[in-house]
C-alpha positions as CSV (number, residue, x, y, z in Angstrom):
1,M,-135.9,61.7,120.8
2,E,-138.2,63.3,123.3
3,N,-137.0,64.1,126.8
4,K,-139.1,64.8,129.8
5,D,-138.4,67.8,132.0
6,Y,-135.7,66.5,134.4
7,S,-137.0,68.5,137.3
8,K,-140.4,67.0,137.0
9,I,-139.4,63.3,137.0
10,D,-140.3,61.4,140.2
11,W,-137.3,59.1,140.5
12,Q,-138.9,57.2,143.3
13,E,-141.8,56.4,141.1
14,V,-139.4,55.3,138.3
15,R,-137.6,53.0,140.8
16,S,-141.0,51.5,141.9
17,H,-141.2,49.8,138.4
18,Y,-138.0,47.9,139.2
19,P,-138.7,45.2,141.8
20,A,-135.0,44.7,142.4
21,C,-134.7,48.4,143.5
22,R,-137.8,48.6,145.8
23,E,-136.1,47.2,148.9
24,Q,-132.5,47.9,148.2
25,A,-129.9,50.2,146.4
26,Y,-128.8,48.4,143.3
27,F,-125.2,48.9,142.4
28,I,-124.5,46.4,139.6
29,S,-126.2,47.6,136.5
30,A,-122.8,47.5,134.8
31,S,-122.9,43.7,135.4
32,V,-126.6,43.0,134.8
33,G,-129.3,45.6,135.0
34,P,-132.6,45.1,136.8
35,L,-135.8,44.5,134.8
36,H,-138.5,47.1,134.6
37,D,-141.9,45.5,135.0
38,Y,-142.9,46.6,131.5
39,V,-139.9,44.6,130.1
40,Y,-140.7,41.6,132.3
41,S,-144.4,41.7,131.1
42,A,-143.4,42.0,127.4
43,W,-141.1,39.0,127.7
44,S,-143.7,37.0,129.7
45,R,-146.5,37.8,127.4
46,H,-144.6,36.6,124.4
47,I,-143.5,33.3,125.9
48,E,-147.0,32.7,127.3
49,N,-148.5,33.3,123.9
50,L,-146.2,30.6,122.5
51,Y,-147.1,28.3,125.5
52,L,-150.8,28.7,124.9
53,N,-151.0,29.0,121.2
54,G,-147.9,27.4,119.6
55,D,-146.7,29.0,116.4
56,I,-149.9,30.3,115.0
57,H,-148.6,33.9,115.3
58,W,-145.5,33.4,113.2
59,Q,-146.2,36.5,111.1
60,E,-146.5,38.6,114.3
61,N,-143.0,37.5,115.2
62,L,-141.7,39.0,112.0
63,V,-143.5,42.2,112.7
64,L,-142.0,42.3,116.2
65,R,-138.5,41.8,114.8
66,E,-138.9,44.8,112.6
67,E,-140.5,47.0,115.3
68,C,-137.6,46.1,117.6
69,R,-135.2,47.0,114.8
70,N,-136.9,50.4,114.2
71,T,-136.8,51.2,118.0
72,V,-133.1,50.5,118.3
73,A,-132.3,52.4,115.1
74,R,-134.2,55.4,116.5
75,F,-132.2,55.3,119.7
76,L,-128.8,55.1,117.8
77,N,-129.7,57.8,115.3
78,T,-129.6,55.6,112.2
79,E,-131.7,53.7,109.7
80,P,-133.3,50.3,110.6
81,S,-131.4,48.6,107.8
82,N,-128.2,49.2,109.7
83,I,-129.3,47.2,112.7
84,G,-128.9,43.4,113.3
85,F,-129.5,41.1,116.3
86,S,-127.1,38.5,117.6
87,P,-126.2,36.4,120.7
88,N,-123.5,38.6,122.3
89,T,-120.7,41.1,121.7
90,S,-118.0,38.4,121.5
91,H,-120.0,36.9,118.6
92,N,-120.2,40.3,116.9
93,M,-116.5,41.1,117.3
94,N,-115.7,37.7,115.7
95,L,-118.0,38.5,112.8
96,L,-116.4,41.9,112.3
97,A,-112.9,40.5,112.5
98,M,-113.8,37.9,109.8
99,M,-115.4,40.6,107.7
100,L,-112.2,42.6,107.7
101,K,-110.0,39.6,107.0
102,K,-112.1,38.2,104.1
103,E,-111.5,39.2,100.5
104,N,-114.5,40.9,98.9
105,E,-115.3,41.6,95.3
106,D,-115.5,45.3,94.3
107,K,-117.9,46.7,91.8
108,K,-115.6,46.0,88.9
109,G,-115.3,42.4,89.8
110,V,-111.7,42.7,90.9
111,F,-110.8,41.0,94.2
112,Q,-109.2,43.3,96.7
113,S,-108.0,42.6,100.2
114,L,-107.1,45.0,102.9
115,F,-104.6,42.4,104.0
116,K,-102.8,42.8,100.7
117,T,-102.0,46.4,101.6
118,Q,-100.6,45.2,104.9
119,K,-103.3,46.9,106.9
120,K,-103.4,44.3,109.7
121,N,-103.1,46.5,112.8
122,I,-105.9,47.0,115.3
123,I,-105.5,49.7,118.0
124,T,-107.3,49.2,121.3
125,L,-107.0,50.1,125.0
126,A,-105.0,48.1,127.6
127,D,-108.0,48.2,130.0
128,E,-110.5,46.7,127.5
129,F,-112.9,43.9,128.3
130,P,-111.8,40.6,126.7
131,S,-114.7,40.5,124.2
132,T,-113.4,43.6,122.6
133,V,-109.9,42.2,122.0
134,L,-109.7,38.4,121.9
135,P,-111.4,37.9,118.5
136,W,-108.9,40.1,116.8
137,Y,-106.0,38.1,118.2
138,H,-107.8,34.9,117.2
139,H,-108.2,36.0,113.6
140,G,-104.6,37.0,113.1
141,F,-104.5,40.7,113.5
142,N,-101.7,42.6,115.2
143,V,-103.2,44.2,118.3
144,E,-101.6,47.4,119.7
145,K,-102.7,48.6,123.1
146,V,-102.8,52.1,124.5
147,E,-102.0,52.2,128.2
148,S,-104.1,54.3,130.5
149,E,-102.9,56.7,133.2
150,N,-104.8,55.7,136.3
151,G,-107.7,54.7,134.0
152,F,-107.6,57.9,131.9
153,V,-106.7,57.8,128.2
154,N,-106.0,60.8,126.1
155,I,-107.6,60.1,122.7
156,N,-104.6,61.9,121.1
157,K,-102.5,58.9,122.1
158,I,-104.8,56.7,120.1
159,I,-104.6,59.0,117.1
160,E,-100.8,59.3,117.3
161,L,-100.5,55.5,117.2
162,T,-102.4,55.2,113.9
163,D,-100.5,54.8,110.6
164,N,-100.9,53.4,107.1
165,Q,-101.0,49.9,108.6
166,T,-103.9,50.6,110.9
167,I,-107.2,49.0,109.7
168,A,-109.3,49.9,112.7
169,V,-109.5,51.3,116.2
170,V,-111.6,49.1,118.4
171,I,-112.6,50.4,121.8
172,S,-115.4,50.5,124.4
173,A,-117.3,53.8,124.8
174,V,-117.0,53.2,128.5
175,Q,-114.3,51.0,130.1
176,F,-115.7,48.2,132.2
177,S,-112.8,48.1,134.7
178,T,-112.2,51.9,135.3
179,G,-115.4,53.6,134.2
180,F,-113.5,55.9,131.8
181,R,-115.9,57.4,129.3
182,A,-114.2,58.2,126.0
183,D,-115.1,61.1,123.7
184,I,-116.1,58.8,120.8
185,N,-117.6,61.6,118.8
186,T,-114.2,63.5,118.5
187,L,-112.2,60.3,118.0
188,G,-114.6,59.0,115.3
189,K,-114.4,62.1,113.3
190,V,-110.6,62.1,113.2
191,L,-110.5,58.4,112.3
192,A,-113.1,59.0,109.5
193,E,-110.8,61.7,108.0
194,K,-107.9,59.2,108.1
195,N,-110.0,56.4,106.5
196,I,-109.6,54.1,109.5
197,Y,-112.5,52.0,110.7
198,F,-114.0,52.9,114.1
199,I,-115.5,49.9,115.9
200,V,-117.2,50.6,119.2
201,N,-118.2,48.3,122.0
202,A,-121.1,50.3,123.5
203,T,-122.2,47.7,126.1
204,Q,-121.3,49.8,129.1
205,A,-122.6,53.1,127.5
206,I,-125.8,52.4,125.7
207,G,-128.8,52.8,128.0
208,A,-126.9,55.1,130.3
209,W,-125.4,57.7,127.9
210,S,-126.5,59.1,124.5
211,V,-124.8,57.2,121.7
212,S,-125.2,58.4,118.1
213,V,-123.5,56.3,115.4
214,N,-123.8,59.2,113.0
215,D,-122.2,61.8,115.3
216,A,-119.3,59.5,116.1
217,K,-118.8,58.3,112.5
218,V,-118.9,54.7,113.7
219,S,-118.2,51.9,111.2
220,A,-119.6,49.2,113.5
221,L,-121.0,49.1,117.0
222,S,-121.9,46.2,119.3
223,A,-123.9,46.4,122.5
224,S,-125.1,43.6,124.7
225,C,-128.5,44.3,126.2
226,H,-128.3,42.8,129.7
227,K,-126.6,45.8,131.3
228,W,-127.7,49.4,131.3
229,I,-130.4,48.7,128.7
230,G,-132.1,46.4,131.2
231,A,-133.4,43.8,128.8
232,G,-132.2,40.8,130.7
233,F,-130.2,38.0,129.0
234,S,-131.7,38.8,125.6
235,G,-128.7,39.0,123.3
236,S,-127.0,42.0,121.6
237,I,-127.4,44.5,118.8
238,L,-125.0,45.1,116.0
239,Y,-124.7,48.2,113.9
240,T,-122.8,48.4,110.6
241,S,-122.6,51.4,108.3
242,P,-123.7,50.9,104.7
243,E,-120.2,51.9,103.6
244,F,-118.7,49.1,105.7
245,R,-121.1,46.5,104.4
246,K,-120.4,47.4,100.8
247,L,-116.8,46.4,101.2
248,H,-117.2,43.5,103.6
249,L,-119.7,40.7,103.2
250,P,-120.9,38.8,106.2
251,P,-118.8,35.6,106.8
252,M,-121.8,33.4,107.4
253,I,-125.2,33.0,105.7
254,G,-128.4,31.2,106.6
255,W,-131.9,31.0,105.2
256,L,-133.0,34.3,106.8
257,S,-129.9,36.2,105.6
258,V,-131.1,36.6,102.0
259,E,-133.5,39.1,100.3
260,N,-136.5,36.8,100.1
261,P,-136.1,34.1,102.7
262,L,-139.7,32.9,102.6
263,L,-139.1,31.6,99.0
264,M,-136.9,29.0,100.8
265,R,-134.6,28.6,97.8
266,N,-131.6,26.4,98.3
267,E,-129.6,27.6,95.4
268,P,-126.6,30.0,95.9
269,Q,-127.7,33.4,96.9
270,K,-126.2,36.7,98.0
271,P,-127.0,38.0,101.5
272,N,-129.3,41.0,101.7
273,S,-127.8,44.4,101.8
274,G,-128.8,45.2,105.4
275,C,-127.2,44.4,108.7
276,S,-130.0,41.8,109.2
277,S,-127.9,39.5,107.0
278,I,-126.1,38.5,110.2
279,E,-129.4,36.9,111.4
280,T,-128.8,33.5,109.9
281,G,-131.8,31.8,111.3
282,I,-134.7,32.0,113.9
283,L,-134.2,34.6,116.5
284,P,-135.3,34.4,120.2
285,F,-138.4,36.5,119.6
286,S,-139.3,36.6,123.3
287,A,-135.9,38.3,123.9
288,L,-136.6,40.7,121.1
289,A,-139.9,41.7,122.9
290,A,-137.8,42.4,125.9
291,I,-135.2,44.5,124.0
292,K,-137.9,46.5,122.3
293,A,-139.7,47.2,125.7
294,A,-136.4,48.1,127.4
295,F,-135.5,50.7,124.7
296,E,-139.0,52.1,124.9
297,V,-138.6,52.6,128.7
298,I,-135.3,54.5,128.1
299,I,-136.9,56.6,125.4
300,E,-139.9,57.4,127.6
301,I,-137.7,58.6,130.5
302,G,-135.2,60.3,128.2
303,I,-131.6,59.2,127.8
304,E,-130.3,62.7,128.7
305,N,-132.3,62.5,131.9
306,I,-130.9,59.1,132.7
307,A,-127.4,60.2,132.0
308,R,-127.8,63.3,134.2
309,R,-129.2,61.2,137.1
310,I,-126.4,58.6,136.9
311,F,-123.9,61.5,136.8
312,Y,-125.5,63.0,139.9
313,L,-125.7,59.8,141.9
314,S,-122.2,58.5,141.0
315,N,-120.8,61.8,142.2
316,I,-122.5,61.4,145.6
317,L,-121.2,57.8,145.8
318,M,-117.7,59.0,145.0
319,E,-117.7,61.5,147.8
320,K,-119.0,58.9,150.3
321,L,-116.4,56.4,149.3
322,K,-113.6,58.9,150.0
323,E,-114.7,58.8,153.6
324,L,-113.9,55.1,153.9
325,P,-110.5,53.3,154.1
326,L,-110.7,52.1,150.5
327,K,-108.5,52.4,147.4
328,I,-110.5,54.0,144.6
329,I,-109.4,52.8,141.2
330,T,-111.6,55.0,139.0
331,T,-110.2,58.3,138.0
332,R,-112.9,61.0,137.8
333,D,-112.8,64.6,136.7
334,N,-114.5,67.6,138.5
335,S,-116.8,68.6,135.6
336,T,-120.2,69.8,136.6
337,D,-121.6,69.0,133.1
338,Y,-121.8,65.3,132.2
339,N,-121.5,66.1,128.5
340,D,-118.0,67.4,129.1
341,S,-117.0,64.7,131.6
342,I,-115.1,61.4,131.4
343,N,-117.2,60.1,134.3
344,S,-119.6,57.2,133.9
345,G,-121.8,55.2,136.2
346,I,-118.9,52.8,137.0
347,I,-116.8,53.3,140.1
348,S,-114.2,50.6,140.9
349,I,-112.8,50.2,144.4
């Protein structure tokens, strides 16, 4: 992924493409990120085309879907077949919980169930956003939570809690309430060695920090696109590894989930082998146009440059907040290199 020279970026010029940032300092990208004018134009052009021409460009929508998939895959350092699109992260976590609960047929035709080996435990963090946790309770898993120390979590505490009943560790790459940024690469490698699934909610990380599903040995990853990605209320992305999908079939199927959907066969069929099998029916293509454009903006600026800028600005904000009579909830380290830091763009007061 190409990166511009950080020292040569005109950040005021970058800000000028975000109308919400022209007249004010915008502090809530962790809630909903502002729209770049390129993203707004991409979404507007698509909906206008539908308004003016109806559905005569259906094939172009299918091309757009795959172009969007390719762009997201490039950003996450994976293959396009491992990317799917869905409404939100709560939806994705429910899908994943159902996939781990469901019995699947192995290559020999023998039904196996991870539940039959009593692997029912999910490990997560006590500070997690509800979307990360509630689906696992709902689908009958035992949920164990690791408490933080003033927002900080030593990943060794997560690893020490795992045992032969642990089916997955499910955590956010960046905690929404404290801003703690976990070392998912180190944690993922250890979990892979222990044959424990690693499921990541990357909603508060993607678009602000580099995320590589290969480097972190991620089994599945969900990220909603309305925050740091800056794609508006456009839905979410889901990544699943090929190894995960071989063992766990999607719990739902629709006409677009199969290998050749345009044949429109209504006989029993298997879902296709890619993560796109979660896309059961028509997608909001205008939203996909926005997602594609938003990722292109991030790629153009360079995710490392964005991360470095966020690190710099949040450190300034932290120093200014210390001068005020406020309680600062977020624990931050004193690292001068964002790569070695737990700090994110979230500061809670």
